[in-house]
N, C-alpha and C positions, 0 to 999 in steps of 0.2 A: 503494500499499499504506499501511496505517496501523497502528501497533501501540500497544496500551495498555500503559502501564508503571505499575506500582503503586509509589508513593512513600511511605515511612513514616519516613525519617530514620535507619534503621539502615544499617549497613555493607553488609549483604545488598542493601538496596534501592539503594544507591549502585553496587554491582556490576552490578545489573539495568540501571540507567540508563546506566552505561558501556557495556554490552553493546548496549543498545537504540540508543544513539547511533551506535556503530560500524555496526550493521546498517542503520540508517536512512541513514546516509551512503553506504553501498555500494549500497543498493537505491533510493535516492531516495524514501524513505518519510518520512512524517510521524509524529509521536507524540501520543498523548493521555496526558498525565500525570495520574494519579489518586491522591488521598488519600482513605482511607476513615476516617470517624468511626464507631467501633464502639460502638453503644449498649449492648451486652452487657457492655462493660467497667465494672466497678463501682467506685465511688469512695465513700470514707467521708465522709459529710456531717458527722456528729458522732459522737463516741464512742458505739458501740452502734447507730448507724444507718447502713445502707449502701443506696444507691440505684443504680439503672442510670443512665447518662448521659441516657437519654431521659426520665427523670422517672417511670418506671413504679413500681409498688408497692415500698415499702421491704422489704428482706429481713427486717429485724427490726421486728415490728409494734409494739415498745415505743418507738419513736422519740418523742423528747420535743417537737420543735418543727418541725412540717411547713413553716412558712414559711422558717425558717433552711435546712432541707434543700433546699426548692425553689430557693432563691437560690443555694445552693452548686452544685446540679446545673446551673443555668442558667449560672453562671460557668464551671464545668468544660466545658460545651458550647462556650462562647465561647472558652476557652482552647484546646480542641481545634481549633476553626475557625482561630484565629490561628495556631496551630502549622501546620496544613495550608496556610494561605495562604503562610506564610513558606517552607516546604519546596518548595511548587510553584513559588514565585517563583524560588528558587534553582535548581531543576531546569530551569525554562524559560529561565533566563539562560545555563545551561550548554548547552542545546540551541541557542539563538540563537548563542552563541559557536562552536558546531560547525557552524553553517549548516544546522540541521535545523529544520523548522517544527514547532511544538509548541503545543498547546492544553492547558489545565488544567481540572480538574473536582474538586470535593469532593462526595462521596457519603456517605450514612449507611446503615449496615447491617452485617451479617456479611460480611466480605470475600469469603467463599467464595460468597455469593449476589450481592453487590453488584458485584463485578468482572466475572463472566460476563454479568450483566444489562447492565452498562454497555457491555461489549464489543459486544453484539448491538444495543443502542440507538444506539451511535455508529458502527455499521458498521466495526468494526476487524477486522483480518485475523488478529490473535493478541494473546496476553497475555505480557508479560515480567514475571517476578517474581523476587525474591531469595529465598534459602533459607538460614537460619542453621543451621549444623551444630551438633549438641549433643555432649556427651561421651557420651551414651547413644545408641548407634546405633538402638536400637528406636524412639526417639523420631523419629529421622530418617525411618525408614521408615513408621511407623504414625500419627503424629499431626500432621502438618504441614498448614498452610494450603496450601502448594504442592501436596501430594499431592491434597487435597481439590478444588482448583481443576482439576487434571488430570482428575479424575473427573467433575466437574460442567460444565465449560466446553464450549460448542459450537464454539468456536474453538480453535486450537492454543495450547498454553501452553508457553512456554520458561522453564525454571527455571535460574536462574544461581547457582552456588554459590561 
């Protein structure tokens, strides 16, 4: 058995990793630890100029300096990859300490699409994700990545709260 665990550095993903490590130990399963770089996350390149991390069209067509914007976006992607490498290394170290085999992968895209695709591509038996509760219960029910994963994934999704 192999479980895909979404890692993003939040307390919720730490809880998901804790749960996955416990289950992997009980079931003699391995883990695939994944960090998703989401291009749709927008960053401000310069005042008045916002771009997606993947470098697609600026939202504000009045951007002054495309070269500076492009450099900023490139650095933002590099920072995201560095963060992903660090978080995955920490998670893999925890797995190793628990005696659980784990591989790591960084993928790019919308987590709701990237994680189910990776699960199928890597022949995993399920996805484990954390879910952050919010003060607004309606947000918990209607707008979460975890809920969307449950609806889209072809493998079982375990949501750890």
